[in-house]
C-alpha positions as CSV (number, residue, x, y, z in Angstrom):
1,M,0.0,0.0,0.0
2,T,1.5,3.3,-1.1
3,T,1.0,6.7,0.6
4,A,0.1,9.8,-1.4
5,G,2.6,12.6,-1.6
6,P,2.0,16.2,-0.7
7,D,1.3,17.1,-4.3
8,E,-1.3,14.3,-4.7
9,L,-3.0,15.3,-1.5
10,T,-3.3,18.9,-2.7
11,E,-4.9,17.7,-6.0
12,L,-7.4,15.6,-4.1
13,L,-8.4,18.4,-1.8
14,R,-8.9,20.8,-4.8
15,A,-11.0,18.2,-6.5
16,A,-13.2,17.7,-3.4
17,E,-13.9,21.5,-3.1
18,P,-17.3,22.6,-4.5
19,S,-17.3,24.5,-7.7
20,P,-17.4,28.3,-7.3
21,K,-20.7,30.0,-7.6
22,A,-21.7,31.7,-10.8
23,P,-21.3,35.5,-10.8
24,A,-24.3,37.5,-9.7
25,S,-24.7,38.9,-13.1
26,R,-25.5,35.4,-14.4
27,L,-28.2,34.6,-11.8
28,V,-31.7,34.7,-13.2
29,H,-34.5,35.7,-10.7
30,R,-37.9,34.2,-11.4
31,E,-40.9,36.3,-10.6
32,L,-44.1,34.6,-9.7
33,R,-47.1,36.4,-11.2
34,T,-50.7,35.5,-10.8
35,R,-53.3,36.4,-13.3
36,P,-56.6,37.1,-11.6
37,S,-59.7,35.5,-13.0
38,G,-62.5,37.5,-14.5
39,G,-64.6,37.1,-11.3
40,D,-61.8,38.5,-9.1
41,A,-61.3,41.5,-11.4
42,I,-65.0,42.3,-11.4
43,F,-65.1,41.9,-7.6
44,R,-62.1,44.2,-7.1
45,V,-63.5,46.9,-9.4
46,T,-66.9,46.7,-7.7
47,C,-65.4,47.2,-4.3
48,Y,-63.2,50.1,-5.3
49,A,-66.2,51.7,-7.0
50,A,-68.4,51.3,-4.0
51,G,-65.8,52.8,-1.7
52,G,-65.1,55.6,-4.0
53,I,-68.8,56.4,-4.4
54,T,-69.3,56.4,-0.6
55,V,-66.4,58.8,-0.1
56,A,-67.5,61.0,-3.0
57,I,-71.1,61.3,-1.5
58,M,-69.7,62.2,1.9
59,L,-67.5,64.9,0.4
60,A,-70.3,66.2,-1.8
61,V,-72.5,66.6,1.3
62,G,-69.7,68.5,3.1
63,V,-69.1,70.7,0.1
64,F,-72.9,71.4,-0.3
65,L,-73.3,72.3,3.4
66,G,-70.2,74.5,3.2
67,L,-71.4,76.4,0.2
68,R,-74.9,76.9,1.4
69,S,-73.8,78.0,4.9
70,S,-71.1,80.4,3.7
71,E,-73.5,83.4,3.5
72,A,-74.6,83.0,7.1
73,L,-71.1,82.3,8.4
74,A,-69.8,85.4,6.7
75,V,-72.5,87.5,8.5
76,A,-72.2,85.9,11.9
77,G,-68.5,85.5,12.0
78,P,-66.9,83.9,15.0
79,S,-69.8,84.9,17.2
80,F,-71.7,82.0,15.6
81,F,-70.0,79.7,18.0
82,W,-70.9,81.5,21.3
83,T,-74.2,83.4,20.6
84,Q,-77.2,81.8,22.4
85,E,-79.9,83.6,20.4
86,W,-81.3,82.3,17.1
87,N,-82.7,85.2,15.1
88,P,-81.1,85.1,11.6
89,E,-83.4,87.8,10.2
90,A,-82.0,90.2,12.8
91,G,-78.4,89.0,12.2
92,S,-78.1,87.6,15.7
93,F,-77.8,83.8,15.8
94,G,-75.4,81.2,17.2
95,I,-74.9,77.5,17.8
96,V,-73.8,77.3,21.4
97,A,-77.2,76.8,23.1
98,V,-78.4,74.1,20.7
99,L,-75.0,72.5,20.6
100,F,-75.0,72.3,24.4
101,G,-78.4,70.7,24.3
102,T,-77.3,68.2,21.7
103,V,-74.3,67.1,23.8
104,S,-76.3,67.0,27.0
105,I,-79.0,64.7,25.5
106,A,-76.3,62.5,24.0
107,L,-74.4,62.2,27.3
108,V,-77.6,61.3,29.1
109,A,-78.2,58.7,26.4
110,M,-74.7,57.2,26.8
111,A,-75.1,57.0,30.6
112,F,-78.1,54.7,30.1
113,S,-77.3,52.9,26.8
114,V,-73.7,51.8,27.5
115,P,-74.4,49.7,30.6
116,L,-77.6,48.3,29.0
117,A,-75.7,47.4,25.8
118,L,-72.8,46.0,27.7
119,G,-75.0,43.8,29.9
120,T,-77.1,42.6,26.9
121,A,-74.0,41.8,24.8
122,L,-72.5,39.7,27.7
123,L,-75.8,38.0,28.2
124,I,-76.1,37.0,24.6
125,S,-72.5,35.9,24.1
126,E,-71.6,34.4,27.4
127,V,-74.7,33.4,29.4
128,A,-77.7,32.6,27.3
129,A,-78.2,29.1,25.9
130,P,-77.7,28.6,22.2
131,R,-81.4,28.5,21.4
132,L,-82.2,31.6,23.4
133,R,-79.2,33.3,22.0
134,S,-80.5,33.3,18.5
135,A,-83.8,34.6,19.6
136,L,-82.2,37.5,21.6
137,I,-80.0,38.4,18.6
138,T,-83.1,38.6,16.4
139,L,-84.9,40.7,19.0
140,V,-82.1,43.2,19.3
141,D,-81.9,43.5,15.6
142,L,-85.6,44.2,15.4
143,M,-85.3,46.9,18.0
144,A,-82.8,48.7,15.8
145,A,-85.3,48.6,12.9
146,V,-88.1,50.4,14.9
147,P,-88.7,53.9,13.4
148,S,-87.7,56.9,15.4
149,V,-91.2,58.3,15.4
150,V,-92.4,55.2,17.3
151,Y,-89.8,55.8,20.0
152,G,-90.9,59.4,20.1
153,L,-94.6,58.6,20.6
154,W,-93.7,56.0,23.2
155,G,-91.6,58.6,25.0
156,V,-94.2,61.3,25.0
157,F,-97.3,59.3,26.0
158,F,-95.8,56.6,28.3
159,L,-92.2,57.1,29.3
160,Q,-92.5,60.8,30.3
161,A,-95.2,60.1,33.0
162,A,-93.2,57.2,34.3
163,V,-89.9,59.0,34.5
164,I,-91.1,62.2,36.2
165,P,-91.3,60.6,39.7
166,V,-87.8,59.3,39.2
167,A,-86.5,62.7,38.1
168,Q,-88.2,64.3,41.2
169,W,-86.5,61.8,43.4
170,I,-83.1,62.5,41.8
171,S,-83.6,66.2,42.2
172,Y,-84.7,65.9,45.8
173,Y,-81.7,63.9,47.0
174,F,-78.9,65.1,44.6
175,A,-79.8,68.8,44.2
176,W,-76.4,69.6,45.7
177,A,-75.1,68.9,42.1
178,P,-76.1,71.8,39.9
179,I,-77.0,69.6,37.0
180,F,-79.7,67.8,39.1
181,A,-81.2,70.9,40.7
182,V,-84.5,72.1,39.3
183,T,-85.5,75.7,39.8
184,D,-88.5,77.8,38.9
185,Q,-88.5,81.2,37.2
186,D,-87.6,82.9,40.4
187,G,-84.6,80.7,41.0
188,A,-86.1,78.8,43.9
189,R,-85.9,75.0,44.1
190,T,-89.1,73.2,43.1
191,T,-90.4,69.7,42.8
192,A,-93.5,70.5,40.8
193,A,-94.2,67.8,38.1
194,G,-94.6,70.4,35.4
195,E,-91.0,71.5,35.7
196,F,-89.7,68.0,34.9
197,T,-91.5,67.5,31.6
198,S,-89.9,67.8,28.1
199,S,-86.4,67.7,29.6
200,A,-83.1,66.6,28.2
201,F,-83.2,63.7,30.7
202,I,-86.3,62.2,29.2
203,A,-85.1,62.8,25.7
204,G,-81.8,61.1,26.6
205,I,-83.5,58.0,27.9
206,V,-85.5,57.6,24.7
207,V,-82.4,58.1,22.5
208,A,-80.6,55.6,24.7
209,L,-83.1,52.9,23.8
210,M,-82.6,53.8,20.2
211,V,-78.9,53.5,20.1
212,A,-78.5,50.5,22.5
213,P,-79.2,47.9,19.8
214,T,-76.4,49.2,17.6
215,Q,-74.0,49.3,20.5
216,T,-75.1,45.8,21.6
217,S,-74.3,44.4,18.1
218,V,-70.8,45.8,18.0
219,M,-70.0,44.7,21.5
220,R,-71.4,41.2,21.1
221,E,-69.4,40.7,17.9
222,A,-66.2,41.6,19.7
223,F,-67.0,39.4,22.7
224,S,-67.8,36.4,20.5
225,Q,-64.3,36.5,18.9
226,A,-62.5,36.1,22.2
227,P,-60.1,33.1,21.9
228,I,-61.7,29.8,23.0
229,G,-58.3,28.6,24.2
230,E,-58.0,31.4,26.7
231,R,-61.6,30.9,27.8
232,E,-61.1,27.2,28.5
233,G,-57.7,27.9,30.1
234,A,-59.2,30.3,32.6
235,L,-62.0,27.9,33.5
236,A,-59.6,25.0,33.7
237,L,-57.5,27.0,36.3
238,G,-60.6,27.2,38.5
239,S,-61.9,30.6,37.4
240,T,-65.6,31.3,37.7
241,R,-67.7,32.3,34.7
242,W,-67.5,35.9,35.8
243,G,-63.8,35.6,36.4
244,M,-63.3,34.3,32.9
245,I,-65.4,37.2,31.5
246,R,-63.5,39.7,33.5
247,T,-60.0,38.5,32.7
248,V,-60.5,37.2,29.1
249,V,-63.6,38.5,27.4
250,L,-63.8,42.1,28.6
251,P,-60.0,42.9,27.9
252,F,-60.3,41.2,24.5
253,G,-63.4,43.1,23.6
254,R,-62.2,46.5,24.8
255,G,-62.0,47.8,21.3
256,G,-65.6,46.7,20.6
257,I,-66.8,48.4,23.7
258,I,-65.2,51.7,22.8
259,G,-66.1,51.5,19.2
260,G,-69.8,50.6,19.9
261,T,-70.0,53.4,22.5
262,M,-68.7,56.0,20.0
263,L,-70.9,54.7,17.2
264,G,-73.9,55.1,19.4
265,L,-72.8,58.5,20.4
266,G,-72.6,59.6,16.8
267,R,-76.2,58.5,16.2
268,A,-77.4,60.1,19.5
269,L,-75.9,63.4,18.4
270,G,-77.9,63.4,15.2
271,E,-81.2,62.0,16.4
272,T,-84.1,64.2,15.2
273,I,-87.7,63.1,15.3
274,A,-87.8,61.5,18.8
275,V,-86.0,64.5,20.4
276,Y,-88.1,67.0,18.5
277,M,-91.3,65.3,19.8
278,I,-90.2,65.3,23.4
279,I,-88.2,68.5,24.2
280,S,-89.6,72.0,24.8
281,P,-87.3,74.1,22.5
282,I,-85.3,76.9,24.1
283,F,-82.3,78.9,22.9
284,T,-80.4,79.3,26.2
285,I,-77.9,77.0,27.9
286,N,-79.8,74.9,30.4
287,W,-77.5,73.3,32.9
288,E,-80.4,71.5,34.7
289,V,-80.8,68.3,32.7
290,L,-83.9,67.3,34.7
291,S,-85.8,70.5,34.2
292,K,-88.1,71.6,31.3
293,G,-86.5,73.0,28.2
294,S,-83.7,71.9,25.9
295,N,-82.8,71.8,22.3
296,S,-80.6,70.1,19.7
297,I,-79.2,70.9,16.3
298,S,-81.3,68.4,14.4
299,A,-84.4,69.4,16.3
300,L,-83.7,73.1,15.5
301,I,-83.4,72.3,11.7
302,A,-86.7,70.3,11.8
303,L,-88.4,73.1,13.7
304,R,-87.3,76.1,11.6
305,Y,-86.8,74.6,8.1
306,G,-90.3,75.1,6.8
307,E,-90.6,78.8,7.9
308,S,-87.1,80.1,7.2
309,S,-86.2,82.6,4.6
310,Q,-83.2,82.1,2.2
311,F,-80.8,83.6,4.7
312,G,-82.4,81.6,7.5
313,L,-81.9,78.4,5.5
314,S,-78.2,79.3,5.2
315,A,-78.0,79.7,9.0
316,L,-79.6,76.3,9.4
317,M,-77.1,74.8,6.9
318,A,-74.3,76.3,9.1
319,A,-75.8,74.4,12.1
320,G,-76.0,71.3,10.0
321,L,-72.4,71.6,8.9
322,T,-71.3,71.8,12.5
323,L,-73.2,68.6,13.4
324,F,-71.9,67.0,10.2
325,V,-68.3,67.6,11.2
326,I,-68.7,66.5,14.8
327,T,-70.5,63.3,13.8
328,L,-67.9,62.6,11.1
329,I,-65.0,62.9,13.6
330,I,-66.8,60.6,16.1
331,N,-67.6,58.0,13.5
332,F,-64.1,58.0,12.0
333,T,-62.6,57.6,15.5
334,A,-65.0,54.8,16.3
335,S,-64.1,53.0,13.0
336,S,-60.4,53.2,13.7
337,V,-60.9,51.8,17.2
338,V,-63.0,48.9,16.0
339,A,-60.4,48.2,13.2
340,R,-57.7,47.9,15.8
341,S,-59.6,45.3,17.7
342,R,-58.4,42.0,16.2
343,S,-58.5,38.3,17.1
344,G,-55.7,37.4,19.4
345,A,-55.6,40.7,21.3
346,Q,-53.9,40.5,24.6
347,S,-55.9,39.8,27.7
348,E,-55.1,40.0,31.3
349,G,-53.7,36.8,32.6
């Protein structure tokens, strides 16, 4: 047996080495291209067209309100945002009183609708049996389809008489808070039933029942997407049903809660017929939510539209533009919050 010399070993090592790679200039990169089918192309074009039309309509509404309100805004100037009187023919009109009434009614509505919607959503998604669950979902959806005028009639002829004693009780025990105090024309505290009718409190309760179905649907959808693994893990570790809801479902559905609340707020700000039927219109800021007299932007437009002159219509358009911008901001914020709520969101362990 012979041993290889140094030269032969060098030749063998060189032969065993892999061949050098080809220069980068000679490498050919293959691109994978997919050719969409005809159905996919039609679907994509339809979606883009629907989105573009929706945005175009929204912009057209904003431009229309801006153009029609320019005359009134030019006359009123910045005082439009702090004048409490509404007399366009005399050149003295402003949005602050009706805007305050709009916000106060919406806040009262949120105080009632958010707990109601949250409890209903948890009942449907976590507590109710499957057969009862489908019936409750249908019932909530039907509530959202009831016309506004029906809620208004119900509020005027039934709810108002039932709520007045509750409002009197709140005013009697919580009058130390200025918003719950009710005073007469002389500034003295009163509990007369006539002073508690047609208030922002009653209008807010009616609006709460109108927006609660929408909030419930958004919250329920968010709760139903909570990971089943985390649910079962919490129960396997000995957690109660409420403990599982508190540590898994509620943290996961936080985005749905916020988004549903803001979507309901956007609708509450623009509610017209039901509020118009209940409130007693005034054009001064009323801090007493339980007392008679309030107003809203939408109710103002419904009240004055038929009797207004050309300049008065321009002033109403300016009020509508203000409400349009506020509602748009709230809805866009709500949409962004809901979009960030995704499956697999972190929950508290």
